[in-house]
Each structure stands twice: as C-alpha cells, then as structure tokens.
N, C-alpha and C positions, 0 to 999 in steps of 0.2 A: 282582621275584623275590627271595625271601628268601635271604640268604646270598651273594648275588652281590657280588663284589669288583670295584672299578674300578681299572684300572691306567693310569697316564699313559705314553704312548709318545712319546719324543723322537726325531723324525726328524732325522738329521744334515743340516746344510746341504751342498749339493753343493760339491765342491772346484772350484778354478779350472780344473783339467784337465777335469773332467766338464762344466763349463759350456762350455768351448771346443769339446769334442767334440759337444755338443748343438746348436751353431749350424749352420744350413744352409750347405752348402759351395757356393761359387760357382765354376763351371768357366769358365776364361778361354779365349778364342780368341787364340792367339799371333799370328796374322797381323793381326788387328784391333788388338792391343796395339801392334804395330810401326807400324801405320798412324797410331795416335794418339801415337806417339813415347814409348810406355811401354816402355822398353828395359831396365829393371833387373829385370824379373821373372825372366829367364834371362840367360845370358851367351853369346850367339851371336857377338858381336864386341866390339871395343874400345870401343864407344860407352858402355858401362856404367861405364867406369873413372872418369870425373869424378864421377859420382853416388856411386860407392863411396868415393871420396876424401872427398866431402862428408859421407857417412854416418859415416865414421870420425872426422872432426873434430867433427861435431855430437855424436855419441855420447860422445866423450871429454870434451868441455866440459860436457855435461849430467851425466855421471856424476860428474865432479869436484865439481859444485855440488849433487848430489843432486836434480836436476830430472828430471821425467818428461813435462811438457806443453810442447810447442813449437808456437807459432802461426806459420804460414807466410802471409806477406802480400806486398804489392807496393805501389808508389806509386799506380799507376793500373791500369786493365784492359789486357789484351793482353800482359802480361809473361811469361805462362806459369807462374804460381805453382802452379796446380792440377797441371800436368804434373810440376813439380818435387816437389810434396808426394806424389803417387802414386809416382813413381820412388823417392823417399827411403824411403817405406814398404816398397816391394818390396825395396829393397836392405837395409834393416834386417831384414826378415823372412827373408832368406837366411842370416842368422846363426842357426844352429839353436838356440843357447842362450837366445835371447830371444824375447819376444812383443811385437807391435806392434799398436796400434789407430789407425785412420785415420778421422776424422770430417769430413764436409763441412759447415762452418759458414758457407759463403758462401750464405746463404739467399735472397738476391735473385737470384743467378745460379749456382745449383748446377750443377756440372759433373762431379763425381767419378762419380756414377751413370751418366751418359751415356757417359763414357770407358771405364768398366768393363762397360757393358751390364748394370748392376745395377738391377733393378726390384723393390724390396722390397714386401711386402704392407703393412707399416706404416712410417711416416715417422719420421725422427729428431726432427722437431718434436714428434710425439706422445709420444715418450719423454721429452723435456725437460719436457713439460707433465704428465707423470705418468699418461698415459692408457694406455700399454702398457709391457710389461716389456722389459728389456734383450734377452732372447733372441728377442723378436718383431721387432726392427728391425735387429739385427746379422747379418751374414753372415760366413762364414769363407772365406779364400783360403789353401789349403794348411793347414799345421798351426799357424801362429803369426802370422797376420795377420787381424784382424777389422776390418770396414768397416761404417759406418752412414752413410746419406745421406738427403737429401731429393730427390725428383724434381720437386717443384713449388716455386714461389716462396712465401716467407713475407712477408706484407704488413707486419707489425710486427716486423721482424727484430731491430732494436736492442733493443727492449723484451724480447724473448725471450732474447737473448744476455746481457742484464743481470739476468735473473730468478734467483730462488733455485733454481728448477727445474734450471737449468744447473749450478749449484754442486753440488746434490745428485746429479745424474746423473753428473758427473765423479768425484765421490767413490765412487759405486757402481761405476763402471767400474774404478776403481783397486782397490777392495775385491774385486770378483767376478772380474775377468779378470786382475788383477795384471800389467799390461803393463809392460815396461821403458820404453816410450815411447808417448805419445799425440800423434799428429800431427794438428793442427787446420788445415784449409784455411780461412783467413779472407778476407773481402773486402779489396779495396785500401784503403789507409789514407786516401787523399786524396779518395775518392769519397763516403763517407758516414761516420756515426759508429758503424757496427757493430763495427769493430775495437776502438775505444775502449771500447765497452760490454763486450766480452768480455775485454779485456786483463788485468784483475785476476785472471782465472782461469788465465792462462797463466804458466808459470814463465820462459819465454824466447821470443824471436822470431827468425825468419829472414826477411830482406828480399830479395825477388826483383826485380831490376831487368832490364828488357828492353833489349838493345842496339838503338839507333835507335828505341826506344819511350820510355824514361825519360830525362828531362833531369837534368843534374847538380843543378840546383836542387831538383827533386822528391826525389831521393835524399837530398840534404842535409837537407831538412825532415824527412823520415822518420827519418833517422839521429839527428838532434838530439832528436826526440821520444822515440825508443826508448832513447837514451843516458841520458835523465833517469831512467828506471826501471832502468837498468843491466841490461837484459834482452836486448840485441841480441847474438846470436851472431856474425853476420856478414852480408855482402851477397853474394848470388849474381848474377853477370852472366849472364843467359840469352840465348839466340838470337845467340850470337857467330858472325859469318859466317866468320871465319878460324880457328876453333878446330881443333886436330888431331883432336878427337873428331868422330864422325859428326854428332851433333846439336848440338854446340857449347854445352857448359856450362862456364862459367868460375867460379872461386871466389875471392873476396877475403876 
C-alpha cells in the first residue's frame, strides 16, 4: 500500500512487581502446615521464635556481605533441613519490606512440594533446562514469597545442578523477581555430589544437624569443607528434645 509508514513499537518489559502479581497464588491449609511443623507462616505461639531469631541472624550476615543466595544442607538425611528451609522462607516473607524465593534443589528426594501441597503444572527441572518460562513453574505465597519445586526425582541431578542452565536461571530470578534472599534446599552433603555440584552458585550455606541423627564427626567433616570456601553461616541443631520452644530448634 503506497504511502504506508511503518512504526516500531517498543513494549516495556514487565516490572518485578508485575511479575510477582502474575504468579499463581498458592492457598495454604494452616492445619496441615502445623502437622508438617511449618510453624513460621503465622505466629500462633512461641514456637516460631527460634526460627525468627535464625532469620534475623542469617539476614544480617548476608546483608553485611552483600549475599542473596543461601544453600540449606545437612550432613545426612533425616536432619529436617527442608523443614528449616521452608520455615526460614516463611519467616523472611513476614518481613513486609523484602521478597523471598524458595527453590527445591534436592532433586533426588524433593520434599518442598509435598509439604506445601504444591503440584505445579511445570517442573523446576524444566525451567533450568530452558524449556519453560519463570512464570510457568513459580507459585506465589502471599505477596512476597515465590516457590518453585520438582514433584518427581531427577535421574542426573548433579549434572543438572552443575549446568550452565542453573547459572542462567538464577541470574534471571535475581533480575526479574529481585528477591532479597534466594533459599535453596539442597541434598545432604555426605550422601552424594549434588551439593558440591551446586555450591559454586551459592553465596553461603547453612548446615542443619539433627540431634541424635548427626554425629560430631559428620558435622566436623561438613564444617571443614564449608569453611574452606568461607561460606558457612552457622550450624543449626534441629530436633532438640529439651528445647523450650515447641518444636525444638537450636542455633549455634
């Protein structure tokens, strides 16, 4: 058509707030949360206090160093690291001024989705492989907590955690969601090499030991390894039988 002029239209990229609002919201069952010992989502009793104290210390140390990615791990299975990771995320999210991302990177034994009763249409594994977009695998809890999980096992977990796709995905999460903290639930350190594969992508680590589960030797081995990288924030002693708090979280 003669005389027709073409105009370029630049569509602005969505802001972080717009992306957060676009994420599907997950409605939680408070009774089931308590059954799963996820007590930091609300504040019905004093059981949340040790988690809040842990939150404040972790947030302070990470802020001082300019870190945003924390890997939560344990020496072996059964220490309750996933419960701690979710409770820490809930506690962080209660601070209205910040945003938190929780991702389940324990691909061999994923538990975050089961504990939260989250069944996403697309898996975190697919996002890391570049097959889906961020908005397709993340869900939102409240206004400032985003969660992405796998509901099935990943056969080549270490290879995936060591891939460039994970690095790119973490950078995209930081760019698009602008979280103050990314909490990564990682496998136990002494069970396989998954944690070691992902460790270069984490800024710091939190080691969860289980009372009557973890031996002093196991904790010592993990501490020495993490100390070499100068990334260990501290050791949480979980499942303390005589703690004054209801569920028994102690912090070292």
